gemmi code that builds the backbone of each chain (N, CA, C; Angstrom):
import gemmi

chains = {
    "A": [
        ("MET", (33.495, 54.335, -61.150), (33.761, 52.962, -60.742), (32.844, 52.027, -61.528)),
        ("THR", (33.387, 50.941, -62.037), (32.564, 50.035, -62.839), (31.487, 49.391, -61.954)),
        ("THR", (30.441, 48.900, -62.601), (29.307, 48.345, -61.857), (29.753, 47.206, -60.942)),
        ("ARG", (30.650, 46.366, -61.452), (31.072, 45.201, -60.676), (31.795, 45.629, -59.390)),
        ("TRP", (32.721, 46.562, -59.520), (33.443, 47.039, -58.336), (32.510, 47.789, -57.390)),
        ("THR", (31.581, 48.547, -57.968), (30.616, 49.275, -57.131), (29.828, 48.309, -56.262)),
        ("LEU", (29.344, 47.233, -56.881), (28.568, 46.245, -56.124), (29.428, 45.609, -55.037)),
        ("ALA", (30.672, 45.264, -55.390), (31.557, 44.631, -54.413), (31.761, 45.542, -53.203)),
        ("VAL", (32.072, 46.827, -53.458), (32.339, 47.757, -52.358), (31.064, 48.015, -51.558)),
        ("ALA", (29.925, 48.202, -52.267), (28.669, 48.511, -51.573), (28.252, 47.345, -50.673)),
        ("VAL", (28.343, 46.125, -51.200), (27.961, 44.953, -50.401), (28.890, 44.815, -49.197)),
        ("ALA", (30.209, 45.006, -49.425), (31.165, 44.920, -48.318), (30.853, 45.964, -47.251)),
        ("GLY", (30.565, 47.191, -47.676), (30.246, 48.258, -46.726), (28.985, 47.948, -45.934)),
        ("LEU", (27.960, 47.431, -46.625), (26.699, 47.119, -45.943), (26.872, 45.951, -44.970)),
        ("LEU", (27.713, 44.961, -45.356), (27.975, 43.839, -44.441), (28.635, 44.353, -43.165)),
        ("LEU", (29.608, 45.240, -43.334), (30.275, 45.827, -42.167), (29.265, 46.575, -41.304)),
        ("ALA", (28.427, 47.402, -41.954), (27.433, 48.178, -41.202), (26.498, 47.254, -40.434)),
        ("GLY", (26.064, 46.169, -41.084), (25.151, 45.230, -40.435), (25.796, 44.546, -39.246)),
        ("ALA", (27.034, 44.050, -39.450), (27.732, 43.358, -38.363), (27.977, 44.308, -37.199)),
        ("ALA", (28.416, 45.532, -37.522), (28.693, 46.507, -36.458), (27.396, 46.900, -35.749)),
        ("ALA", (26.281, 46.957, -36.489), (25.003, 47.327, -35.877), (24.585, 46.291, -34.834)),
        ("VAL", (24.798, 45.001, -35.166), (24.453, 43.941, -34.208), (25.250, 44.128, -32.920)),
        ("VAL", (26.573, 44.388, -33.078), (27.441, 44.566, -31.902), (27.049, 45.836, -31.134)),
        ("ALA", (26.753, 46.915, -31.880), (26.417, 48.190, -31.225), (25.104, 48.072, -30.459)),
        ("LEU", (24.118, 47.381, -31.061), (22.824, 47.242, -30.394), (22.934, 46.366, -29.151)),
        ("ALA", (23.944, 45.468, -29.131), (24.203, 44.680, -27.927), (24.974, 45.508, -26.896)),
        ("ARG", (25.191, 46.791, -27.214), (25.876, 47.746, -26.329), (27.291, 47.290, -26.001)),
        ("ARG", (27.976, 46.762, -27.025), (29.352, 46.319, -26.826), (30.303, 47.221, -27.584)),
        ("ALA", (31.534, 47.323, -27.072), (32.604, 48.009, -27.791), (33.017, 47.128, -28.975)),
        ("SER", (33.657, 47.742, -29.971), (34.027, 46.980, -31.166), (35.067, 45.925, -30.801)),
        ("ALA", (34.812, 44.688, -31.240), (35.743, 43.597, -30.987), (36.818, 43.590, -32.068)),
        ("ARG", (37.861, 42.788, -31.822), (38.958, 42.737, -32.782), (38.486, 42.213, -34.143)),
        ("TRP", (37.567, 41.236, -34.136), (37.110, 40.675, -35.418), (36.387, 41.736, -36.252)),
        ("LEU", (35.745, 42.682, -35.563), (35.031, 43.720, -36.301), (36.032, 44.661, -36.991)),
        ("LEU", (37.147, 44.915, -36.320), (38.184, 45.737, -36.938), (38.823, 44.980, -38.109)),
        ("ALA", (38.897, 43.640, -37.993), (39.414, 42.844, -39.114), (38.472, 42.951, -40.315)),
        ("VAL", (37.144, 42.906, -40.039), (36.168, 43.066, -41.126), (36.333, 44.443, -41.768)),
        ("THR", (36.514, 45.475, -40.908), (36.711, 46.834, -41.420), (37.921, 46.886, -42.347)),
        ("THR", (39.015, 46.239, -41.917), (40.225, 46.210, -42.741), (39.939, 45.528, -44.077)),
        ("ALA", (39.198, 44.414, -44.038), (38.887, 43.689, -45.275), (38.088, 44.572, -46.232)),
        ("VAL", (37.115, 45.321, -45.695), (36.309, 46.203, -46.543), (37.202, 47.273, -47.165)),
        ("GLU", (38.130, 47.799, -46.369), (39.043, 48.818, -46.879), (39.910, 48.251, -48.008)),
        ("VAL", (40.322, 46.980, -47.861), (41.141, 46.351, -48.909), (40.335, 46.251, -50.212)),
        ("VAL", (39.057, 45.830, -50.106), (38.200, 45.759, -51.296), (38.083, 47.151, -51.928)),
        ("LEU", (37.878, 48.160, -51.064), (37.726, 49.531, -51.555), (38.998, 50.003, -52.260)),
        ("LEU", (40.156, 49.725, -51.652), (41.416, 50.163, -52.262), (41.638, 49.463, -53.605)),
        ("ALA", (41.234, 48.184, -53.684), (41.347, 47.477, -54.967), (40.468, 48.156, -56.016)),
        ("ALA", (39.253, 48.567, -55.611), (38.343, 49.239, -56.537), (38.918, 50.583, -56.975)),
        ("VAL", (39.517, 51.321, -56.015), (40.143, 52.602, -56.347), (41.297, 52.359, -57.325)),
        ("GLY", (42.082, 51.300, -57.061), (43.180, 50.953, -57.968), (42.661, 50.669, -59.370)),
        ("ALA", (41.533, 49.933, -59.446), (40.950, 49.633, -60.758), (40.537, 50.921, -61.472)),
        ("CYS", (40.031, 51.907, -60.708), (39.654, 53.198, -61.306), (40.889, 53.913, -61.848)),
        ("VAL", (41.977, 53.885, -61.062), (43.209, 54.560, -61.497), (43.722, 53.911, -62.782)),
        ("VAL", (43.686, 52.562, -62.810), (44.124, 51.851, -64.022), (43.247, 52.267, -65.199)),
        ("GLY", (41.934, 52.344, -64.960), (41.011, 52.748, -66.019), (41.329, 54.140, -66.545)),
        ("LEU", (41.655, 55.069, -65.617), (42.005, 56.436, -66.020), (43.282, 56.428, -66.857)),
        ("LEU", (44.270, 55.616, -66.418), (45.538, 55.553, -67.155), (45.321, 54.935, -68.538)),
        ("ASP", (44.293, 54.055, -68.626), (43.993, 53.432, -69.911), (43.209, 54.368, -70.827)),
        ("GLY", (42.883, 55.554, -70.352), (42.229, 56.521, -71.222), (40.763, 56.765, -70.958)),
        ("HIS", (40.193, 56.147, -69.881), (38.790, 56.427, -69.542), (38.668, 57.885, -69.105)),
        ("ARG", (37.655, 58.594, -69.628), (37.465, 59.992, -69.249), (36.066, 60.217, -68.689)),
        ("PRO", (35.953, 60.435, -67.365), (34.635, 60.697, -66.767), (34.180, 62.116, -67.090)),
        ("ALA", (32.918, 62.422, -66.761), (32.365, 63.746, -67.041), (33.190, 64.826, -66.348)),
        ("SER", (33.532, 64.610, -65.084), (34.362, 65.576, -64.361), (35.492, 64.824, -63.676)),
        ("ILE", (36.690, 64.943, -64.221), (37.800, 64.170, -63.673), (38.198, 64.699, -62.293)),
        ("ALA", (38.038, 66.014, -62.061), (38.392, 66.577, -60.753), (37.491, 65.989, -59.663)),
        ("THR", (36.179, 65.903, -59.963), (35.249, 65.331, -58.991), (35.611, 63.879, -58.696)),
        ("LEU", (35.905, 63.114, -59.761), (36.247, 61.700, -59.576), (37.486, 61.563, -58.694)),
        ("ILE", (38.515, 62.359, -58.978), (39.752, 62.264, -58.193), (39.475, 62.635, -56.732)),
        ("GLY", (38.614, 63.651, -56.523), (38.233, 64.013, -55.162), (37.632, 62.839, -54.413)),
        ("TYR", (36.709, 62.124, -55.089), (36.084, 60.961, -54.451), (37.079, 59.823, -54.265)),
        ("LEU", (38.004, 59.650, -55.231), (38.992, 58.567, -55.120), (39.934, 58.808, -53.941)),
        ("ILE", (40.214, 60.085, -53.642), (41.078, 60.397, -52.501), (40.285, 60.331, -51.196)),
        ("GLY", (39.068, 60.895, -51.213), (38.301, 61.026, -49.978), (37.730, 59.715, -49.444)),
        ("THR", (37.218, 58.865, -50.339), (36.526, 57.654, -49.898), (37.398, 56.726, -49.043)),
        ("PRO", (38.666, 56.464, -49.429), (39.479, 55.548, -48.600), (39.816, 56.106, -47.221)),
        ("LEU", (39.545, 57.410, -46.973), (39.858, 57.987, -45.657), (38.792, 57.627, -44.622)),
        ("VAL", (37.580, 57.264, -45.090), (36.435, 57.131, -44.185), (36.637, 55.999, -43.168)),
        ("LEU", (36.979, 54.796, -43.643), (37.057, 53.656, -42.726), (38.220, 53.746, -41.733)),
        ("PRO", (39.433, 54.170, -42.161), (40.494, 54.343, -41.151), (40.078, 55.311, -40.053)),
        ("PHE", (39.363, 56.369, -40.452), (38.906, 57.335, -39.452), (37.866, 56.703, -38.518)),
        ("ALA", (36.896, 55.995, -39.096), (35.872, 55.332, -38.274), (36.521, 54.309, -37.337)),
        ("ALA", (37.532, 53.574, -37.849), (38.216, 52.583, -37.019), (38.960, 53.267, -35.873)),
        ("ALA", (39.571, 54.418, -36.162), (40.281, 55.148, -35.109), (39.317, 55.583, -34.013)),
        ("VAL", (38.127, 56.043, -34.411), (37.117, 56.422, -33.407), (36.710, 55.196, -32.602)),
        ("ALA", (36.504, 54.054, -33.282), (36.065, 52.836, -32.600), (37.109, 52.343, -31.608)),
        ("VAL", (38.389, 52.491, -31.960), (39.457, 52.027, -31.073), (39.562, 52.936, -29.851)),
        ("GLU", (39.409, 54.245, -30.091), (39.583, 55.196, -28.998), (38.372, 55.228, -28.067)),
        ("GLU", (37.176, 55.128, -28.655), (35.940, 55.192, -27.874), (35.491, 53.758, -27.598)),
        ("ARG", (35.872, 53.239, -26.432), (35.610, 51.816, -26.143), (34.212, 51.602, -25.572)),
        ("THR", (33.195, 52.111, -26.252), (31.809, 51.851, -25.866), (31.039, 51.510, -27.139)),
        ("HIS", (29.716, 51.270, -27.005), (28.940, 50.971, -28.201), (28.854, 52.169, -29.137)),
        ("TRP", (29.166, 53.378, -28.616), (29.176, 54.552, -29.501), (30.330, 54.466, -30.491)),
        ("GLY", (31.468, 53.901, -30.046), (32.578, 53.677, -30.964), (32.207, 52.676, -32.043)),
        ("THR", (31.474, 51.628, -31.643), (31.009, 50.639, -32.616), (30.056, 51.287, -33.617)),
        ("ALA", (29.233, 52.231, -33.126), (28.293, 52.916, -34.009), (29.030, 53.695, -35.098)),
        ("ALA", (30.248, 54.156, -34.799), (31.049, 54.852, -35.814), (31.344, 53.906, -36.980)),
        ("LEU", (31.528, 52.601, -36.685), (31.769, 51.624, -37.754), (30.495, 51.380, -38.569)),
        ("VAL", (29.327, 51.428, -37.895), (28.060, 51.328, -38.634), (27.980, 52.474, -39.636)),
        ("ALA", (28.233, 53.686, -39.143), (28.183, 54.864, -40.014), (29.211, 54.738, -41.137)),
        ("GLY", (30.434, 54.299, -40.788), (31.487, 54.166, -41.790), (31.097, 53.209, -42.913)),
        ("GLY", (30.521, 52.049, -42.545), (30.105, 51.075, -43.554), (29.016, 51.634, -44.461)),
        ("LEU", (28.020, 52.327, -43.872), (26.936, 52.911, -44.662), (27.475, 53.978, -45.611)),
        ("VAL", (28.377, 54.823, -45.065), (28.922, 55.912, -45.881), (29.716, 55.348, -47.060)),
        ("VAL", (30.500, 54.286, -46.819), (31.280, 53.685, -47.906), (30.343, 53.134, -48.985)),
        ("ALA", (29.219, 52.527, -48.562), (28.258, 52.013, -49.542), (27.677, 53.154, -50.382)),
        ("VAL", (27.332, 54.263, -49.719), (26.788, 55.423, -50.443), (27.845, 55.998, -51.390)),
        ("LEU", (29.078, 56.103, -50.903), (30.149, 56.677, -51.725), (30.455, 55.777, -52.924)),
        ("ALA", (30.286, 54.453, -52.756), (30.483, 53.547, -53.892), (29.465, 53.866, -54.987)),
        ("ALA", (28.213, 54.088, -54.591), (27.180, 54.447, -55.557), (27.512, 55.773, -56.235)),
        ("ARG", (28.000, 56.711, -55.437), (28.380, 58.023, -55.949), (29.551, 57.891, -56.936)),
        ("LEU", (30.540, 57.037, -56.594), (31.685, 56.817, -57.482), (31.222, 56.214, -58.808)),
        ("HIS", (30.177, 55.388, -58.740), (29.635, 54.799, -59.963), (29.076, 55.894, -60.878)),
        ("GLN", (28.342, 56.853, -60.283), (27.797, 57.979, -61.061), (28.914, 58.828, -61.646)),
        ("VAL", (29.884, 59.170, -60.777), (30.942, 60.102, -61.167), (31.843, 59.489, -62.237)),
        ("TRP", (31.883, 58.143, -62.267), (32.742, 57.427, -63.211), (32.228, 57.546, -64.654)),
        ("GLN", (30.893, 57.783, -64.805), (30.308, 57.764, -66.146), (30.914, 58.864, -67.021)),
        ("PRO", (31.159, 58.546, -68.317), (31.730, 59.561, -69.202), (30.743, 60.691, -69.457)),
        ("ALA", (31.273, 61.833, -69.933), (30.422, 62.974, -70.234), (29.425, 62.585, -71.312)),
        ("VAL", (28.218, 63.179, -71.244), (27.228, 62.948, -72.298), (27.808, 63.499, -73.602)),
        ("SER", (27.645, 62.747, -74.683), (28.340, 63.082, -75.933), (28.011, 64.500, -76.405)),
        ("ALA", (26.803, 64.993, -76.107), (26.405, 66.326, -76.570), (27.210, 67.432, -75.901)),
        ("ALA", (27.892, 67.110, -74.794), (28.634, 68.131, -74.068), (29.779, 68.681, -74.928)),
        ("GLY", (30.263, 67.894, -75.874), (31.263, 68.372, -76.820), (32.628, 68.619, -76.231)),
        ("LEU", (32.995, 67.854, -75.194), (34.347, 68.056, -74.637), (35.309, 67.034, -75.209)),
    ],
    "B": [
        ("MET", (38.600, 67.947, -17.310), (37.976, 66.972, -18.226), (38.524, 67.178, -19.642)),
        ("PRO", (39.270, 66.249, -20.154), (39.960, 66.510, -21.408), (39.063, 66.451, -22.639)),
        ("ALA", (38.209, 65.469, -22.731), (37.479, 65.310, -23.991), (36.104, 64.727, -23.742)),
        ("ALA", (35.205, 65.004, -24.668), (33.874, 64.413, -24.601), (33.961, 62.928, -24.918)),
        ("HIS", (33.048, 62.158, -24.345), (33.063, 60.723, -24.588), (31.702, 60.263, -25.077)),
        ("GLY", (31.644, 58.985, -25.383), (30.367, 58.367, -25.709), (29.732, 58.952, -26.950)),
        ("SER", (28.441, 59.266, -26.838), (27.681, 59.704, -28.001), (28.279, 60.953, -28.636)),
        ("GLY", (28.883, 61.825, -27.805), (29.471, 63.052, -28.333), (30.552, 62.769, -29.361)),
        ("ARG", (31.286, 61.697, -29.115), (32.368, 61.387, -30.043), (31.814, 60.893, -31.386)),
        ("LEU", (30.699, 60.168, -31.351), (30.081, 59.729, -32.612), (29.587, 60.935, -33.403)),
        ("ILE", (28.951, 61.888, -32.693), (28.454, 63.086, -33.376), (29.628, 63.869, -33.969)),
        ("ALA", (30.714, 63.989, -33.178), (31.894, 64.691, -33.683), (32.453, 63.986, -34.917)),
        ("ALA", (32.418, 62.640, -34.903), (32.928, 61.882, -36.052), (32.079, 62.158, -37.292)),
        ("LEU", (30.748, 62.255, -37.112), (29.874, 62.545, -38.253), (30.159, 63.949, -38.786)),
        ("TYR", (30.427, 64.882, -37.864), (30.789, 66.230, -38.294), (32.081, 66.218, -39.091)),
        ("ALA", (33.066, 65.428, -38.626), (34.341, 65.337, -39.337), (34.119, 64.788, -40.740)),
        ("LEU", (33.210, 63.808, -40.843), (32.907, 63.229, -42.152), (32.324, 64.282, -43.087)),
        ("PHE", (31.405, 65.099, -42.551), (30.808, 66.126, -43.397), (31.791, 67.248, -43.691)),
        ("ALA", (32.738, 67.477, -42.776), (33.806, 68.435, -43.069), (34.591, 67.949, -44.279)),
        ("LEU", (34.882, 66.649, -44.296), (35.617, 66.061, -45.430), (34.802, 66.211, -46.722)),
        ("ALA", (33.512, 65.855, -46.655), (32.668, 65.903, -47.854), (32.564, 67.332, -48.392)),
        ("ALA", (32.297, 68.292, -47.490), (32.111, 69.671, -47.933), (33.428, 70.275, -48.408)),
        ("THR", (34.544, 69.919, -47.727), (35.842, 70.437, -48.162), (36.163, 69.933, -49.564)),
        ("GLY", (35.970, 68.626, -49.774), (36.233, 68.060, -51.092), (35.409, 68.755, -52.157)),
        ("ARG", (34.119, 68.918, -51.863), (33.231, 69.553, -52.820), (33.655, 70.989, -53.107)),
        ("ALA", (33.987, 71.741, -52.038), (34.380, 73.142, -52.203), (35.671, 73.254, -53.012)),
        ("VAL", (36.648, 72.395, -52.700), (37.938, 72.474, -53.411), (37.731, 72.218, -54.900)),
        ("VAL", (37.002, 71.148, -55.229), (36.784, 70.815, -56.644), (36.019, 71.926, -57.343)),
        ("GLN", (34.952, 72.423, -56.701), (34.118, 73.428, -57.349), (34.853, 74.749, -57.527)),
        ("ILE", (35.556, 75.187, -56.490), (36.228, 76.489, -56.568), (37.417, 76.400, -57.523)),
        ("ALA", (38.092, 75.243, -57.548), (39.263, 75.106, -58.417), (38.864, 74.981, -59.883)),
        ("THR", (37.711, 74.339, -60.161), (37.415, 74.042, -61.561), (36.396, 74.976, -62.197)),
        ("ARG", (35.440, 75.521, -61.424), (34.407, 76.319, -62.094), (33.802, 77.353, -61.146)),
        ("PHE", (34.680, 78.114, -60.477), (34.210, 79.065, -59.481), (33.239, 80.082, -60.078)),
        ("SER", (33.508, 80.563, -61.302), (32.713, 81.651, -61.878), (31.274, 81.232, -62.185)),
        ("GLU", (31.008, 79.914, -62.287), (29.659, 79.467, -62.640), (28.634, 79.761, -61.549)),
        ("ALA", (29.021, 79.540, -60.311), (28.077, 79.739, -59.206), (28.851, 80.135, -57.950)),
        ("PRO", (29.452, 81.337, -57.962), (30.334, 81.725, -56.849), (29.650, 81.672, -55.484)),
        ("LEU", (28.380, 82.119, -55.412), (27.687, 82.125, -54.116), (27.550, 80.699, -53.578)),
        ("ALA", (27.114, 79.787, -54.441), (26.929, 78.396, -54.014), (28.248, 77.805, -53.531)),
        ("TYR", (29.336, 78.069, -54.261), (30.606, 77.444, -53.913), (31.197, 78.053, -52.636)),
        ("LEU", (30.986, 79.365, -52.461), (31.462, 79.991, -51.222), (30.696, 79.437, -50.029)),
        ("LEU", (29.383, 79.242, -50.192), (28.580, 78.683, -49.099), (29.063, 77.281, -48.739)),
        ("THR", (29.428, 76.505, -49.752), (29.948, 75.165, -49.480), (31.246, 75.264, -48.675)),
        ("ALA", (32.096, 76.224, -49.042), (33.352, 76.403, -48.311), (33.083, 76.817, -46.864)),
        ("ILE", (32.103, 77.722, -46.680), (31.754, 78.148, -45.314), (31.216, 76.962, -44.514)),
        ("ALA", (30.357, 76.162, -45.158), (29.825, 74.976, -44.483), (30.959, 74.053, -44.065)),
        ("ALA", (31.946, 73.892, -44.947), (33.075, 73.012, -44.644), (33.801, 73.496, -43.390)),
        ("ILE", (34.027, 74.809, -43.300), (34.733, 75.360, -42.138), (33.905, 75.147, -40.867)),
        ("LEU", (32.578, 75.395, -40.969), (31.705, 75.218, -39.801), (31.719, 73.775, -39.314)),
        ("TYR", (31.677, 72.823, -40.252), (31.699, 71.412, -39.872), (33.010, 71.067, -39.169)),
        ("LEU", (34.111, 71.631, -39.699), (35.408, 71.373, -39.078), (35.450, 71.907, -37.651)),
        ("VAL", (34.981, 73.167, -37.484), (34.976, 73.786, -36.150), (34.131, 72.950, -35.191)),
        ("ALA", (32.930, 72.552, -35.652), (32.037, 71.771, -34.791), (32.667, 70.426, -34.440)),
        ("ALA", (33.295, 69.784, -35.438), (33.905, 68.472, -35.193), (34.959, 68.577, -34.094)),
        ("TRP", (35.763, 69.636, -34.156), (36.785, 69.791, -33.141), (36.159, 70.203, -31.799)),
        ("ALA", (35.268, 71.200, -31.833), (34.747, 71.766, -30.588), (33.911, 70.743, -29.810)),
        ("LEU", (33.226, 69.826, -30.515), (32.382, 68.853, -29.827), (33.201, 67.826, -29.046)),
        ("THR", (34.489, 67.675, -29.391), (35.291, 66.678, -28.677), (35.973, 67.275, -27.462)),
        ("SER", (35.796, 68.574, -27.228), (36.444, 69.208, -26.083), (35.380, 69.782, -25.152)),
        ("THR", (35.665, 69.789, -23.864), (34.689, 70.341, -22.916), (35.149, 71.666, -22.329)),
        ("SER", (36.220, 72.250, -22.881), (36.651, 73.555, -22.377), (35.575, 74.594, -22.720)),
        ("PRO", (35.444, 75.633, -21.876), (34.375, 76.621, -22.084), (34.437, 77.263, -23.473)),
        ("VAL", (35.642, 77.564, -23.948), (35.779, 78.192, -25.266), (35.261, 77.253, -26.345)),
        ("ALA", (35.647, 75.972, -26.234), (35.214, 74.986, -27.231), (33.705, 74.847, -27.199)),
        ("ARG", (33.138, 74.853, -25.978), (31.691, 74.727, -25.855), (30.973, 75.868, -26.558)),
        ("ARG", (31.495, 77.105, -26.332), (30.852, 78.262, -26.956), (30.969, 78.153, -28.477)),
        ("LEU", (32.157, 77.722, -28.948), (32.358, 77.547, -30.389), (31.391, 76.506, -30.948)),
        ("ALA", (31.210, 75.406, -30.199), (30.330, 74.335, -30.673), (28.892, 74.846, -30.788)),
        ("TRP", (28.436, 75.576, -29.758), (27.090, 76.151, -29.809), (26.951, 77.066, -31.023)),
        ("THR", (27.971, 77.940, -31.218), (27.916, 78.893, -32.321), (27.895, 78.175, -33.659)),
        ("ALA", (28.818, 77.223, -33.838), (28.923, 76.535, -35.134), (27.627, 75.792, -35.452)),
        ("CYS", (27.084, 75.056, -34.471), (25.855, 74.294, -34.723), (24.683, 75.227, -35.019)),
        ("SER", (24.619, 76.372, -34.300), (23.509, 77.310, -34.521), (23.582, 77.917, -35.913)),
        ("ILE", (24.805, 78.361, -36.320), (24.941, 78.952, -37.653), (24.600, 77.922, -38.729)),
        ("GLU", (25.022, 76.671, -38.499), (24.711, 75.624, -39.467), (23.218, 75.435, -39.623)),
        ("LEU", (22.522, 75.376, -38.474), (21.079, 75.171, -38.525), (20.427, 76.325, -39.279)),
        ("ALA", (20.853, 77.577, -38.932), (20.317, 78.742, -39.640), (20.666, 78.654, -41.121)),
        ("GLY", (21.897, 78.256, -41.426), (22.344, 78.185, -42.815), (21.544, 77.184, -43.620)),
        ("VAL", (21.361, 75.984, -43.059), (20.669, 74.954, -43.842), (19.194, 75.329, -44.024)),
        ("LEU", (18.598, 76.007, -43.017), (17.197, 76.420, -43.147), (17.060, 77.549, -44.165)),
        ("CYS", (17.955, 78.563, -44.080), (17.895, 79.702, -45.010), (18.189, 79.255, -46.431)),
        ("VAL", (19.340, 78.586, -46.624), (19.737, 78.173, -47.971), (18.744, 77.159, -48.525)),
        ("GLY", (18.276, 76.238, -47.661), (17.290, 75.251, -48.108), (16.035, 75.933, -48.627)),
        ("THR", (15.524, 76.914, -47.875), (14.310, 77.627, -48.288), (14.560, 78.446, -49.546)),
        ("LEU", (15.690, 79.198, -49.553), (16.007, 80.037, -50.715), (16.181, 79.196, -51.981)),
        ("SER", (16.813, 78.018, -51.827), (17.075, 77.195, -53.011), (15.776, 76.661, -53.604)),
        ("LEU", (14.729, 76.568, -52.781), (13.428, 76.128, -53.292), (12.648, 77.298, -53.886)),
        ("LEU", (12.740, 78.480, -53.215), (11.958, 79.644, -53.659), (12.582, 80.311, -54.877)),
        ("THR", (13.919, 80.517, -54.843), (14.598, 81.200, -55.954), (15.789, 80.369, -56.424)),
        ("PRO", (15.512, 79.303, -57.188), (16.593, 78.416, -57.654), (17.645, 79.177, -58.469)),
        ("ALA", (17.265, 80.316, -59.089), (18.207, 81.058, -59.930), (19.397, 81.572, -59.123)),
        ("LEU", (19.191, 81.728, -57.814), (20.263, 82.221, -56.954), (21.409, 81.203, -56.871)),
        ("PHE", (21.059, 79.932, -57.042), (22.061, 78.863, -56.907), (22.097, 78.003, -58.180)),
        ("PRO", (22.878, 78.442, -59.191), (22.956, 77.661, -60.436), (23.483, 76.248, -60.183)),
        ("ASP", (24.276, 76.071, -59.134), (24.760, 74.735, -58.800), (24.455, 74.473, -57.324)),
        ("ASP", (24.446, 73.203, -56.929), (24.038, 72.867, -55.571), (25.115, 73.183, -54.534)),
        ("THR", (24.674, 73.477, -53.314), (25.557, 73.541, -52.160), (25.226, 72.328, -51.283)),
        ("VAL", (25.996, 72.163, -50.221), (25.696, 71.075, -49.284), (24.301, 71.279, -48.683)),
        ("TRP", (23.891, 72.556, -48.596), (22.653, 72.899, -47.892), (21.444, 73.029, -48.806)),
        ("SER", (21.627, 72.910, -50.127), (20.503, 73.097, -51.053), (19.385, 72.109, -50.747)),
        ("ARG", (18.143, 72.612, -50.858), (16.952, 71.790, -50.568), (17.136, 71.017, -49.256)),
        ("TYR", (17.559, 71.752, -48.220), (17.743, 71.189, -46.870), (18.691, 69.989, -46.842)),
        ("GLY", (19.646, 69.980, -47.800), (20.635, 68.896, -47.798), (20.134, 67.609, -48.404)),
        ("SER", (19.175, 67.698, -49.339), (18.587, 66.476, -49.913), (19.642, 65.645, -50.649)),
        ("GLY", (20.685, 66.305, -51.191), (21.728, 65.562, -51.888), (22.573, 64.719, -50.953)),
        ("TYR", (22.457, 64.976, -49.664), (23.227, 64.239, -48.660), (22.290, 63.551, -47.670)),
        ("GLY", (21.168, 63.068, -48.178), (20.224, 62.347, -47.330), (19.662, 63.186, -46.189)),
        ("TYR", (19.595, 64.507, -46.382), (19.082, 65.440, -45.367), (19.909, 65.432, -44.076)),
        ("VAL", (21.053, 64.748, -44.102), (21.898, 64.752, -42.904), (22.314, 66.177, -42.515)),
        ("PRO", (22.595, 67.089, -43.501), (22.957, 68.460, -43.109), (21.873, 69.174, -42.289)),
        ("SER", (20.601, 68.753, -42.413), (19.549, 69.354, -41.578), (19.498, 68.689, -40.211)),
        ("VAL", (19.736, 67.390, -40.175), (19.596, 66.635, -38.927), (20.781, 66.886, -37.997)),
        ("LEU", (21.982, 66.975, -38.601), (23.201, 67.036, -37.798), (23.238, 68.219, -36.819)),
        ("PRO", (22.951, 69.476, -37.265), (22.998, 70.568, -36.283), (21.957, 70.415, -35.179)),
        ("VAL", (20.786, 69.854, -35.501), (19.759, 69.646, -34.473), (20.274, 68.645, -33.438)),
        ("VAL", (20.835, 67.528, -33.928), (21.396, 66.524, -33.018), (22.520, 67.148, -32.187)),
        ("GLY", (23.365, 67.950, -32.846), (24.472, 68.597, -32.142), (23.980, 69.514, -31.041)),
        ("LEU", (22.954, 70.330, -31.343), (22.430, 71.271, -30.345), (21.781, 70.528, -29.180)),
        ("ILE", (21.014, 69.479, -29.493), (20.376, 68.695, -28.423), (21.451, 68.067, -27.534)),
        ("TRP", (22.479, 67.523, -28.193), (23.558, 66.898, -27.415), (24.227, 67.921, -26.506)),
        ("LEU", (24.488, 69.112, -27.045), (25.134, 70.162, -26.241), (24.255, 70.541, -25.049)),
        ("ALA", (22.938, 70.617, -25.268), (22.020, 70.995, -24.195), (21.981, 69.923, -23.106)),
        ("LEU", (22.079, 68.651, -23.521), (21.981, 67.549, -22.549), (23.302, 67.284, -21.824)),
        ("HIS", (24.399, 67.717, -22.407), (25.706, 67.411, -21.822), (26.467, 68.684, -21.492)),
        ("ARG", (25.930, 69.470, -20.595), (26.651, 70.668, -20.168), (27.742, 70.253, -19.197)),
        ("PRO", (28.977, 70.770, -19.407), (30.114, 70.329, -18.580), (29.887, 70.524, -17.091)),
        ("GLN", (29.307, 71.665, -16.681), (29.149, 71.918, -15.248), (28.197, 70.911, -14.615)),
        ("GLU", (27.172, 70.492, -15.394), (26.240, 69.492, -14.862), (26.910, 68.126, -14.743)),
        ("LEU", (27.833, 67.863, -15.682), (28.539, 66.591, -15.628), (29.403, 66.525, -14.372)),
        ("SER", (30.040, 67.662, -14.024), (30.978, 67.619, -12.914), (30.263, 67.623, -11.565)),
        ("THR", (29.043, 68.200, -11.507), (28.334, 68.205, -10.232), (27.463, 66.958, -10.082)),
        ("GLY", (27.475, 66.121, -11.081), (26.674, 64.903, -11.008), (25.409, 65.117, -11.762)),
    ],
}
model = gemmi.Model(1)
for chain_id, residues in chains.items():
    chain = gemmi.Chain(chain_id)
    for i, (resn, *xyz) in enumerate(residues, 1):
        res = gemmi.Residue()
        res.name, res.seqid = resn, gemmi.SeqId(i, " ")
        for name, pos in zip(("N", "CA", "C"), xyz):
            atom = gemmi.Atom()
            atom.name, atom.element = name, gemmi.Element(name[0])
            atom.pos, atom.b_iso = gemmi.Position(*pos), 0.0
            res.add_atom(atom)
        chain.add_residue(res)
    model.add_chain(chain)
structure = gemmi.Structure()
structure.add_model(model)
structure.setup_entities()
């Protein structure tokens, strides 16, 4: 993932984690606006994943394409799952799932940035 | 009692997340370069299965699920301690990393913390105690 998209996704994920943490620490269940924020973060993430796919189609070759594809498939699953937990578990523990989801997305964005880098030229592939 | 609630569901969700991470890692590693470090990749696959079992078992309060949850969390704790120690003492055994290498340092040490949290949660939330008050 390019640096610009990585920053966008990481900041979005951290904002979600921060907002959800405030709600969770107030011992409240996730409100509708928090799920809207979650959706917005997912949209940013999907746009970043789309940009990666376009980059791959344009001929970008990361060090390990299998690893990159694994992360491109796995990362967008995190927030829908966290949102499902938050909707089903109507306590502050459900909100805490959104905190975890936002943090994990930020970490995965950093990981996608690493995985996106091309192979070191000496590798000879 | 159909399902665990509250904190148990958050722990189960974290287990599901690690099931996803370990499964992804195992699939990519075994599909692309199994011969390089077969032991490491098999351990990752085993970890993935354990995380999946724990994720499911922690959300149910049936006696069978409870026993499975205890077993899965215990094996995980033993696994992360054994593999973590071995990976530091004899790195040659693991040419590539597993989820459990160096006590899960590649995953923010969450693989070490998660089974401990799971076991503590199981000890504090025994179904029979919940039903008797």
